[in-house]
Each structure stands twice: as structure tokens, then as C-alpha cells.
C-alpha atoms as one frame of an Amber mdcrd trajectory, in Angstrom:
protein
  68.326  20.281 -29.032  67.817  17.087 -31.051  70.657  14.632 -31.349  71.082
  11.907 -33.969  72.245   8.419 -32.989  73.365   6.131 -35.822  73.908   2.450
 -36.381  74.518   0.719 -39.736  71.463   1.279 -41.927  69.532   3.318 -39.357
  69.551   6.783 -37.898  67.631   7.670 -34.721  66.618  11.191 -33.748  66.258
  11.877 -29.996  64.591  15.165 -29.050  66.555  16.025 -25.931  64.851  19.411
 -25.736  61.376  17.886 -25.216  59.598  18.306 -21.850  58.800  14.606 -21.786
  62.352  13.351 -22.413  63.573  11.867 -19.106  67.234  11.827 -20.137  68.180
   8.203 -19.483  65.283   6.013 -20.677  62.397   5.935 -23.173  59.757   8.596
 -22.634  56.244   7.747 -21.447  54.727   8.118 -24.930  57.327   5.866 -26.532
  56.434   3.175 -23.967  52.667   3.658 -24.229  52.221   4.263 -27.948  55.479
   3.162 -29.559  56.039   6.593 -31.105  59.491   7.946 -31.841  60.978  11.434
 -31.777  59.719  13.809 -32.917  56.073  12.776 -32.293  52.832  14.717 -31.867
  53.521  14.988 -28.135  56.789  16.838 -28.717  56.953  19.968 -26.540  60.067
  22.029 -27.008  61.470  23.387 -23.738  61.715  27.167 -23.861  62.754  27.710
 -20.222  64.146  25.500 -17.489  62.725  26.417 -14.076  63.559  25.079 -10.610
  61.607  25.610  -7.376  63.174  25.005  -3.954  60.633  24.448  -1.193  61.632
  21.572   1.032  59.139  21.495   3.960  57.200  21.602   6.244  54.338  19.998
   4.388  51.859  22.794   5.159  54.233  25.348   3.640  54.844  23.132   0.605
  51.078  22.718   0.156  50.330  26.436   0.276  53.115  27.120  -2.250  51.604
  24.815  -4.901  49.599  27.627  -6.616  53.010  28.650  -7.995  52.982  25.636
 -10.357  49.872  26.730 -12.264  51.005  30.362 -12.268  54.367  29.428 -13.796
  52.721  27.129 -16.316  50.435  29.982 -17.412  53.310  32.445 -17.798  55.749
  29.929 -19.295  53.633  27.218 -20.971  56.662  25.586 -22.586  58.859  25.528
 -19.470  60.331  22.429 -17.875  59.584  22.797 -14.147  61.510  20.984 -11.408
  60.608  21.081  -7.679  63.220  20.158  -5.072  61.602  18.939  -1.843  62.371
  16.899   1.281  62.064  13.152   0.874  59.175  13.122   3.361  57.126  15.387
   1.054  58.104  13.893  -2.304  55.100  11.554  -2.444  52.745  14.496  -2.028
  54.151  16.277  -5.108  54.595  13.164  -7.261  52.362  13.433 -10.304  51.350
  17.017  -9.564  49.761  18.603 -12.672  52.170  21.026 -14.314  55.305  19.643
 -12.674  57.805  17.867 -14.909  60.122  16.547 -12.215  60.278  16.164  -8.441
  63.738  15.842  -6.884  64.642  15.148  -3.270  67.605  16.617  -1.460  70.185
  13.832  -1.557  73.665  13.090  -2.915  72.359  12.004  -6.327  70.434  15.248
  -6.726  73.509  17.260  -5.820  75.565  15.488  -8.513  72.908  16.254 -11.131
  72.532  19.879 -10.068  76.293  20.382 -10.277  75.954  19.896 -14.040  72.520
  21.260 -14.957  71.735  24.882 -15.783  68.406  26.679 -15.343  66.903  29.860
 -16.693  64.974  30.684 -13.507  65.250  29.671  -9.865  62.665  30.240  -7.140
  64.162  29.614  -3.706  61.234  29.958  -1.310  62.534  28.314   1.853  63.910
  30.521   4.616  66.542  28.043   5.776  70.325  27.728   5.647  70.286  24.433
   3.706  67.831  25.664   1.071  69.748  28.945   0.748  73.030  27.116   0.210
  71.433  24.969  -2.476  69.939  28.024  -4.211  73.298  29.793  -4.271  75.048
  26.706  -5.614  72.595  26.016  -8.458  73.452  27.650 -11.779  70.551  29.820
 -12.933  70.413  32.975 -15.048  67.698  34.559 -12.879  67.147  33.942  -9.187
  64.291  34.883  -6.847  63.993  34.267  -3.135  66.718  33.368  -0.690  70.333
  32.274  -0.922  73.322  31.904   1.362  76.080  34.477   1.728  79.790  33.538
   2.032  79.397  34.347   5.746  76.868  31.537   6.151  73.851  33.813   6.639
  70.714  34.050   4.526  70.542  36.722   1.853  67.833  37.889  -0.541  68.149
  37.765  -4.310  65.729  40.693  -4.811  63.967  43.469  -2.820  60.625  41.615
  -2.276  62.582  38.681  -0.851  64.501  41.044   1.412  61.209  42.319   2.844
  60.050  38.785   3.676  63.454  37.842   5.070  63.212  40.812   7.435  59.806
  39.520   8.564  61.413  36.174   9.330  64.158  37.819  11.382  62.123  40.408
  13.288  59.128  39.616  15.492  57.750  43.209  15.387  57.920  43.287  11.573
  56.244  39.878  11.367  53.493  40.974  13.731  52.882  44.193  11.767  52.428
  42.370   8.442  48.926  42.401   6.927  49.636  40.719   3.593  48.832  37.098
   2.822  51.422  34.466   2.033  50.239  34.297  -1.587  50.442  38.078  -1.999
  53.965  38.144  -0.591  55.247  35.263  -2.699  53.615  36.612  -5.860  55.887
  39.642  -5.481  58.930  37.487  -4.708  58.320  35.374  -7.818  57.469  38.428
  -9.972  54.173  36.834 -10.983  50.514  37.909 -10.984  48.701  37.149  -7.747
  48.912  33.415  -7.002  45.163  32.863  -7.028  45.079  29.179  -7.954  43.901
  26.649  -5.410  46.186  24.540  -3.259  47.026  21.141  -4.690  45.220  18.386
  -2.755  44.668  15.001  -4.407  43.790  11.403  -3.653  42.827   8.369  -5.742
  40.309   5.580  -6.196  41.853   3.369  -3.509  41.435   6.125  -0.934  37.880
   6.843  -2.114  36.934   3.192  -1.685  38.058   3.227   1.960  36.056   6.402
   2.580  32.944   4.838   1.056  33.333   1.794   3.321  33.857   4.105   6.305
  30.694   6.061   5.441  28.568   2.932   5.130  29.960   1.459   8.336  29.094
   4.629  10.258  25.797   5.352   8.462  26.926   8.736   7.180  25.204   8.598
   3.803  22.063  10.326   5.089  23.793  12.947   7.245  22.957  16.469   6.072
  25.860  18.038   7.950  29.317  16.714   8.799  31.619  18.965  10.830  35.263
  18.060  11.241  37.552  18.768  14.176  41.307  18.624  13.618  42.357  17.999
  17.177  46.016  18.975  17.332  48.862  20.782  15.623  51.517  18.141  14.979
  54.482  17.385  17.179  56.496  20.606  17.057  53.905  23.315  17.668  52.415
  22.561  21.073  51.514  26.238  21.392  49.088  25.949  18.449  46.936  23.299
  20.116  43.419  24.052  21.236  42.802  22.246  24.571  40.876  18.986  24.359
  38.523  20.313  27.051  37.547  23.145  24.694  36.640  20.675  21.953  34.482
  18.786  24.450  32.749  21.935  25.681  32.080  22.998  22.088  30.521  19.591
  21.432  28.188  20.147  24.374  27.234  23.618  23.105  26.599  22.255  19.609
  24.363  19.424  20.808  21.075  21.274  20.390  22.028  24.018  17.930  23.936
  21.985  15.333  22.731  18.398  15.189  24.820  16.034  13.120  27.930  13.942
  13.383  31.405  15.194  14.184  34.395  13.693  12.382  37.656  13.678  14.334
  40.895  14.106  12.394  44.477  13.761  13.519  47.779  11.949  13.305  49.731
   9.927  15.874  50.245  13.043  18.034  46.468  13.533  18.250  45.534   9.935
  19.106  45.150  10.675  22.822  42.815  13.635  22.251  40.731  11.629  19.782
  40.341   8.795  22.319  39.374  11.309  25.017  36.605  12.817  22.863  35.341
   9.405  21.792  35.027   8.427  25.448  33.378  11.663  26.568  31.017  12.068
  23.590  30.105   8.532  22.488  27.872   8.292  19.431  28.321  11.949  18.488
  31.942  11.812  17.328  33.553   9.438  14.864  37.308   9.031  14.537  38.719
   8.851  11.022  41.872   7.291  12.472  45.241   8.636  13.485  47.523   6.544
  11.261  46.324   7.329   7.733  48.590   7.965   4.776  48.569  11.552   3.555
  46.365  10.775   0.546  43.976   8.775   2.742  43.835  11.683   5.193  42.889
  14.022   2.319  40.109  11.643   1.261  38.644  11.518   4.780  38.954  15.293
   5.061  36.862  15.632   1.905  33.908  14.106   3.794  33.296  17.085   6.055
  31.407  20.245   5.149  33.315  22.443   7.579  36.595  21.991   9.451  37.510
  23.509  12.808  41.289  23.558  13.105  44.302  25.445  14.404  46.786  26.898
  11.884  48.025  23.561  10.516  48.589  21.621   7.311  44.994  20.278   7.438
  43.749  23.882   7.409  45.513  24.449   4.064  44.298  21.077   2.785  40.704
  21.917   3.703  40.914  25.169   1.758  42.379  23.205  -1.154  39.398  20.837
  -1.038  36.959  23.751  -1.111  35.779  23.323   2.495  34.562  25.964   4.887
  37.088  26.509   7.663  37.083  28.052  11.119  40.781  28.555  11.843  42.141
  29.216  15.343  45.304  31.317  15.648  47.700  32.108  18.455  51.475  31.878
  17.988  51.456  32.220  14.187  50.463  34.991  11.784  46.731  35.227  11.106
  46.950  37.879   8.314  49.232  35.638   6.215  46.475  33.082   5.688  44.115
  33.517   2.740  40.648  32.056   3.389  39.564  32.166  -0.297  36.246  33.593
   0.937  35.378  30.329   2.699  36.792  30.816   6.174  36.759  32.695   9.443
  40.002  33.329  11.318  39.896  33.710  15.088  42.395  34.894  17.698  42.332
  36.643  21.071  43.836  40.069  21.683  47.055  39.592  23.660  50.355  41.523
  23.503  52.320  38.328  22.870  50.159  37.063  19.984  52.143  35.920  16.896
  55.113  34.983  19.080  56.203  32.004  16.932  57.225  30.083  20.037  56.672
  26.302  19.796  55.818  26.195  23.512  53.990  28.849  25.519  54.927  29.930
  29.062  51.906  32.218  29.557  48.952  30.817  31.467  46.265  30.797  30.315
  47.704  30.846  26.811  46.187  32.593  23.809  44.778  29.286  22.541  43.270
  28.469  25.934  41.561  31.878  25.940  39.801  31.130  22.654  36.549  30.146
  24.299  34.148  27.615  22.731  31.290  30.102  23.310  32.981  32.421  20.787
  33.859  29.686  18.306  30.307  28.333  17.980  28.860  31.561  16.422  31.649
  31.500  13.812  30.743  27.929  12.836  27.064  28.831  12.583  27.797  31.937
  10.525  29.819  29.970   7.972  27.185  27.271   7.706  24.491  29.875   7.016
């Protein structure tokens, strides 16, 4: 809809149905070029779409192929993504997204008024389900909240995934990838686009300085180790002793430098490996911003990692990945033809328990002697 605003001697046309109209201020093209509605950049909104995927970051990251898929199917749609505040910076400026909103009181006031054509609620959580049920949308996919306060599915494909989330045996029996499952939920062709991983010139400059400082410019091979699994999932961690033993096995067979990746929770393991393997390993730091972490991750040729956000990021950056699995679902992960997934055969595998009470655990039983051949195979 276009609305006309008048003052004596002048009449102004504001294209409120344009994708680039922010609603309460001049649009980006008016500020940059001084153009007025309706200009050559005018893009009439044909559908209003909202995505709900709040967190964790790894799950948000591996859902980003949905943006390109929606943009292909609905090129003239206005697409909004509602996300946790902690993940908003990651999605800001994402190609194909028109708006990123965080879950706060201001957002709730806006959503009380707005209407959408399509809603994709892809978070299996009470809060996200309540929000999805509350939002006014003509067509809904994914998960909502029933009047009884329990999660419900808006469609049969969502019901199948919800059952997986509620039943350990069903989850363990699944052999479909996350992207296959959510393509059905969203009623879209297979989500085959890459994960969204981006960084800028400032981050690149720091990486260049890091490379020069550590004499990496002439290295033919850089292998990365992500040395943890974040704070919540202790059961995903591969023991630091296994990383050290793998380093010893690699010494003669895979010469080259090893880049250590991690956050604050991995600082201790990184320090341990630096002490035990001086000169061979190089820490990229444990206090980087997300974009800086992505830039450092782009240095390596291959990443060894448990099932974590960095695993998804490495796939998004086009890296080769050896991924170690234990408490989470290995079949759900798509390797895009660039990865090898590894797990041991135990009855309790895919338990989804943050902490393990079995000793030795499934991750401890993933021996470095078995991981090394996988690394070599991928590098060949």
C-alpha cells in the first residue's frame, strides 16, 4: 500500500508496501541517494514471512539455508527472523533477511499488531511455541503451544519431529538429516544452500597479523582442533589426553601446524596442549568475538571437532571436517560431501544427556588411533 502525505503546495507518496521501508524513518536508499518513493529500488511486498528460531547458536546457524530457500520461492517476500539477543549480531545483515528481531517487550508489542502470511516456528521450546501461537499468520509451520501449556505441531511433518524430540528410541532410530527434516516441515525443496558464516575486513586484518606472527604463510597444511563443546554439553567433549595422543601420532605422518580453537570453556585444554606440544600447536585464542572466531576458523584446511557450533561453521566455510559424535544424533548432520562422522557402537549412544555417568564414556572410547585414518582419508 502507498499512502499520500500532504502539506500546503506539496504531496508526498510513501510506499509502505516496499521491502525497504522501515516503517518509522527514511529508507536506506533515501539516505544514500536522496531518492523518493516510488524509486527504482521499489520492491512490492507480496508475502510477509516470519521465522522463529531463537538459539542455541549452532541450531540457528544450521537453519540459515532456509533464508535462501524462502527467497527463491518467494522473491518478493518480506522476511523477519526472531532470535535470542545473544544471536542477533550473527544474523544482522544476513543476505535475504529484511529484519532481525529479538525476543523482548518491544518485539511483543509490535507482534501484537502485525500480521503475516506465513510463519515458520522451528524451535522445540515452550517460549518459542507460545510466541508462534500468539503471532497472527494465515499459514503456520512447525511448533506452537497448546492451551494446556504443552508443545503441539502445526502440521504432520512437524508432529514427526516433535515425537523425535519427546522419545529417545524414535530419535535414535532417525536416519534423516536436519535439513531433510526441516525441508518437509517448511514445505520447501531440500534446503541445500550452505550455512551462513561471515566476517569482515577488520577480522581478516587480525588473521593476517596472526599468520605473519606465527609464520603460517608457507604452511602447506593447517589442521584445526576444536577442543571442547561449550559449557552445557560436557558429554560431547573429547578428552584432552586424546588430543595430545593424536598429536603424537600425527607427528611423523602429517607434518604441519595445528591450530587450536575454543572459547572460555576450552581455555584450560588449550593451555594444556600448548604446554605438552610446544611449537607444534598454536592457539587462536579463547576470547574472540564470533566473527573473529569465524575468520580464524577459515585458516584451517580441516577441522577435528565434536558435534558443536564450530562444526556447522566449518561446513559453512567449505572446510573438511572430522566430526566426533556421542550423546547427539550423528545421522542428523549433513556433511555436504566434505566430512567424516565418527562414533563408537554403544547401547546408550545418542542419549542426549549433558553429563555422562558411564565410564569410559562413548567419547573416551573414540580412540585417536581410529581418528587419524579418517583425517588422512579426507586430506587425500
